[in-house]
DSSP file (Angstrom, degrees, kcal/mol; ACC not computed):
  #  RESIDUE AA STRUCTURE BP1 BP2  ACC     N-H-->O    O-->H-N    N-H-->O    O-->H-N    TCO  KAPPA ALPHA  PHI   PSI    X-CA   Y-CA   Z-CA
    1    1 A T     >        0   0    0      0, 0.0     4,-1.9     0, 0.0     5,-0.1   0.000 360.0 360.0 360.0 166.0   -9.5  -29.5   -8.5
    2    2 A V  H  >  +     0   0    0      1,-0.2     4,-1.7     2,-0.2     5,-0.1   0.821 360.0  54.2 -64.5 -31.8   -6.4  -27.4   -9.1
    3    3 A I  H  > S+     0   0    0      2,-0.2     4,-2.7     1,-0.2     5,-0.3   0.915 107.9  49.8 -73.6 -44.7   -8.3  -24.9  -11.3
    4    4 A A  H  > S+     0   0    0      1,-0.2     4,-2.1     2,-0.2    -1,-0.2   0.857 110.9  51.2 -60.4 -35.3  -10.9  -24.3   -8.5
    5    5 A S  H  X S+     0   0    0     -4,-1.9     4,-2.1     2,-0.2    -1,-0.2   0.909 110.8  46.1 -61.6 -46.9   -8.1  -23.8   -6.1
    6    6 A V  H  X S+     0   0    0     -4,-1.7     4,-2.5     2,-0.2    -2,-0.2   0.889 114.1  49.3 -70.7 -43.0   -6.3  -21.3   -8.2
    7    7 A N  H  X S+     0   0    0     -4,-2.7     4,-2.4     1,-0.2    -1,-0.2   0.888 111.3  49.8 -65.6 -37.3   -9.6  -19.4   -8.9
    8    8 A S  H  X S+     0   0    0     -4,-2.1     4,-1.7    -5,-0.3    -2,-0.2   0.914 111.0  48.5 -66.3 -40.9  -10.5  -19.4   -5.3
    9    9 A S  H  X S+     0   0    0     -4,-2.1     4,-1.1     2,-0.2    -2,-0.2   0.885 114.3  46.9 -63.0 -42.6   -7.0  -18.0   -4.4
   10   10 A L  H  X S+     0   0    0     -4,-2.5     4,-2.1     1,-0.2     3,-0.5   0.912 109.7  52.6 -65.7 -42.9   -7.3  -15.3   -7.1
   11   11 A N  H  < S+     0   0    0     -4,-2.4    -1,-0.2     1,-0.2    -2,-0.2   0.886 106.0  54.6 -64.6 -38.6  -10.8  -14.3   -6.1
   12   12 A S  H  < S+     0   0    0     -4,-1.7    -1,-0.2     1,-0.2    -2,-0.2   0.815 113.5  42.9 -63.9 -29.7   -9.7  -13.8   -2.4
   13   13 A K  H >< S+     0   0    0     -4,-1.1     3,-1.6    -3,-0.5    -1,-0.2   0.727  90.8  96.4 -92.4 -23.7   -7.0  -11.4   -3.6
   14   14 A V  T 3< S+     0   0    0     -4,-2.1     3,-0.1     1,-0.3    -4,-0.0  -0.444  93.8  12.4 -70.2 139.4   -8.9   -9.4   -6.1
   15   15 A G  T 3  S+     0   0    0      1,-0.3     2,-0.4    -2,-0.2    -1,-0.3   0.527  91.9 132.7  78.3   3.3  -10.3   -6.2   -4.9
   16   16 A R    <   -     0   0    0     -3,-1.6    -1,-0.3     0, 0.0    -3,-0.0  -0.780  39.5-160.7 -93.8 134.7   -8.3   -6.3   -1.6
   17   17 A K        -     0   0    0     -2,-0.4    28,-0.1    -3,-0.1     2,-0.0  -0.925  24.6-111.3-112.6 136.6   -6.6   -3.1   -0.7
   18   18 A P        -     0   0    0      0, 0.0     2,-0.5     0, 0.0    25,-0.0  -0.361  35.2-116.1 -59.5 136.7   -3.7   -3.0    1.7
   19   19 A K        -     0   0    0     -2,-0.0     2,-0.4     1,-0.0     0, 0.0  -0.649  31.7-156.2 -75.9 126.9   -4.8   -1.2    4.9
   20   20 A L        +     0   0    0     -2,-0.5     2,-0.3     4,-0.0     3,-0.1  -0.857  13.6 179.8-103.2 141.1   -2.6    1.9    5.3
   21   21 A S     >  -     0   0    0     -2,-0.4     4,-2.1     1,-0.1     5,-0.2  -0.915  41.0-111.7-132.5 161.5   -2.0    3.5    8.7
   22   22 A A  H  > S+     0   0    0     -2,-0.3     4,-2.9     1,-0.2     5,-0.2   0.911 116.1  53.5 -60.5 -41.1    0.0    6.6    9.5
   23   23 A G  H  > S+     0   0    0      1,-0.2     4,-2.2     2,-0.2    -1,-0.2   0.930 110.9  42.4 -62.0 -45.1    2.5    4.5   11.3
   24   24 A T  H  > S+     0   0    0      2,-0.2     4,-2.1     1,-0.2    -1,-0.2   0.812 114.8  50.9 -74.7 -26.8    3.2    2.1    8.5
   25   25 A V  H  X S+     0   0    0     -4,-2.1     4,-2.7     2,-0.2     5,-0.2   0.906 111.4  49.1 -69.6 -43.7    3.2    5.0    5.9
   26   26 A E  H  X S+     0   0    0     -4,-2.9     4,-2.4    -5,-0.2    -2,-0.2   0.935 111.8  49.3 -60.5 -46.1    5.7    6.9    8.2
   27   27 A Q  H  X S+     0   0    0     -4,-2.2     4,-3.1     2,-0.2     5,-0.2   0.940 111.8  48.0 -59.9 -51.7    7.9    3.7    8.4
   28   28 A A  H  X S+     0   0    0     -4,-2.1     4,-2.6     1,-0.2     6,-0.2   0.916 110.8  50.5 -58.3 -45.4    7.9    3.2    4.7
   29   29 A L  H  <>S+     0   0    0     -4,-2.7     5,-3.0     2,-0.2     6,-0.3   0.890 112.1  48.4 -63.7 -37.9    8.7    6.8    4.0
   30   30 A S  H ><5S+     0   0    0     -4,-2.4     3,-1.3    -5,-0.2    -2,-0.2   0.942 112.1  47.7 -65.2 -45.5   11.6    6.6    6.4
   31   31 A K  H 3<5S+     0   0    0     -4,-3.1    -2,-0.2     1,-0.3    -1,-0.2   0.876 111.3  51.7 -62.3 -37.4   12.9    3.4    4.9
   32   32 A A  T ><5S-     0   0    0     -4,-2.6     3,-1.3    -5,-0.2    -1,-0.3   0.382 114.4-116.8 -80.7   3.8   12.6    4.8    1.5
   33   33 A G  T < 5S-     0   0    0     -3,-1.3    -3,-0.2     1,-0.3    -2,-0.1   0.800  74.9 -53.8  67.6  25.9   14.6    8.0    2.5
   34   34 A G  T 3 <S+     0   0    0     -5,-3.0     2,-0.8     1,-0.2    -1,-0.3   0.406  99.5 142.2  88.4  -2.5   11.4   10.1    1.8
   35   35 A N    <>  -     0   0    0     -3,-1.3     4,-2.9    -6,-0.3    -1,-0.2  -0.599  36.6-163.3 -74.6 105.3   11.0    8.8   -1.7
   36   36 A K  H  > S+     0   0    0     -2,-0.8     4,-2.6     1,-0.2    -1,-0.2   0.854  86.3  53.3 -64.5 -35.5    7.3    8.4   -2.2
   37   37 A A  H  > S+     0   0    0      2,-0.2     4,-2.2     1,-0.2    -1,-0.2   0.955 113.3  45.0 -61.8 -49.2    7.4    6.1   -5.2
   38   38 A K  H  > S+     0   0    0      1,-0.2     4,-2.4     2,-0.2    -2,-0.2   0.917 113.1  50.2 -61.8 -41.1    9.7    3.7   -3.2
   39   39 A A  H  X S+     0   0    0     -4,-2.9     4,-1.9     2,-0.2    -1,-0.2   0.933 109.1  51.8 -60.3 -43.5    7.5    4.0   -0.1
   40   40 A A  H  X>S+     0   0    0     -4,-2.6     5,-2.1     1,-0.2     4,-1.1   0.914 111.3  48.4 -63.8 -43.4    4.4    3.2   -2.3
   41   41 A R  H  <5S+     0   0    0     -4,-2.2     3,-0.3     1,-0.2    -1,-0.2   0.893 110.0  50.9 -62.6 -40.9    6.2    0.1   -3.6
   42   42 A L  H  <5S+     0   0    0     -4,-2.4    -1,-0.2     1,-0.2    -2,-0.2   0.837 113.1  46.2 -62.3 -34.5    7.2   -1.0   -0.1
   43   43 A L  H  <5S-     0   0    0     -4,-1.9    -1,-0.2    -5,-0.2    -2,-0.2   0.621 111.6-120.3 -82.7 -15.1    3.5   -0.6    1.0
   44   44 A G  T  <5S+     0   0    0     -4,-1.1     2,-0.3     1,-0.3    -3,-0.2   0.794  75.4 111.8  78.7  24.6    2.2   -2.5   -2.0
   45   45 A V  S   <S-     0   0    0     -5,-2.1    -1,-0.3    -6,-0.1    -2,-0.1  -0.771  71.5 -97.9-124.6 171.7    0.1    0.4   -3.2
   46   46 A G     >  -     0   0    0     -2,-0.3     4,-2.0     1,-0.1     5,-0.2  -0.435  35.7-112.0 -83.9 163.2    0.2    2.8   -6.2
   47   47 A R  H  > S+     0   0    0      1,-0.2     4,-2.9     2,-0.2     5,-0.2   0.893 117.7  58.6 -62.5 -39.5    1.7    6.2   -5.9
   48   48 A A  H  > S+     0   0    0      1,-0.2     4,-2.7     2,-0.2    -1,-0.2   0.889 104.8  50.8 -57.4 -40.7   -1.7    7.8   -6.3
   49   49 A T  H  > S+     0   0    0      2,-0.2     4,-2.4     1,-0.2    -1,-0.2   0.914 111.4  47.1 -65.5 -40.6   -3.0    5.9   -3.3
   50   50 A L  H  X S+     0   0    0     -4,-2.0     4,-2.8     2,-0.2    -2,-0.2   0.948 111.4  50.1 -66.0 -45.7   -0.1    7.0   -1.2
   51   51 A Y  H  X S+     0   0    0     -4,-2.9     4,-2.5     2,-0.2    -2,-0.2   0.916 112.2  49.2 -57.7 -44.3   -0.5   10.7   -2.3
   52   52 A N  H  X S+     0   0    0     -4,-2.7     4,-2.0    -5,-0.2    -1,-0.2   0.928 110.8  49.9 -60.4 -47.0   -4.2   10.5   -1.5
   53   53 A F  H  X S+     0   0    0     -4,-2.4     4,-0.9     2,-0.2    -2,-0.2   0.916 111.5  47.8 -58.7 -47.5   -3.4    9.1    1.9
   54   54 A L  H  < S+     0   0    0     -4,-2.8     3,-0.3     1,-0.2     6,-0.2   0.874 109.4  53.6 -62.2 -39.2   -0.9   11.8    2.6
   55   55 A N  H  < S+     0   0    0     -4,-2.5     3,-0.2     1,-0.2    -1,-0.2   0.883 111.6  45.2 -58.3 -40.4   -3.3   14.5    1.5
   56   56 A D  H  < S+     0   0    0     -4,-2.0     2,-0.5     1,-0.2    -1,-0.2   0.599 114.2  51.0 -80.4 -13.3   -5.9   13.1    3.9
   57   57 A H    ><  +     0   0    0     -4,-0.9     3,-1.5    -3,-0.3    -1,-0.2  -0.754  61.8 171.6-130.9  81.4   -3.4   12.8    6.8
   58   58 A N  T 3   +     0   0    0     -2,-0.5    -1,-0.1     1,-0.3    -4,-0.1   0.625  68.6  76.1 -69.5 -11.2   -1.6   16.2    7.0
   59   59 A E  T 3  S+     0   0    0     -3,-0.1     2,-0.6     2,-0.0    -1,-0.3   0.662  76.5  85.6 -72.9 -14.9    0.1   15.1   10.2
   60   60 A I    <   -     0   0    0     -3,-1.5     2,-0.4    -6,-0.2    -3,-0.1  -0.772  64.3-168.3 -91.4 119.9    2.5   12.9    8.4
   61   61 A T              0   0    0     -2,-0.6    -2,-0.0     1,-0.1    -3,-0.0  -0.902 360.0 360.0-116.7 148.3    5.5   14.9    7.1
   62   62 A V              0   0    0     -2,-0.4    -1,-0.1   -28,-0.0    -2,-0.0   0.312 360.0 360.0 -96.7 360.0    8.1   13.7    4.7
């Protein structure tokens, strides 16, 4: 049924976190001109997630 299909689609997306890598974060920051909020939006994550990633990966410079 349509409802089952929608529920299945929603369930497959709930709880999924985008995978961040140093390369994708660097590309997003570059594209966003160093603006972390814009970079987070480009990556599909929250600002806090991006800040936590950057804190854990000191090799990435903005």
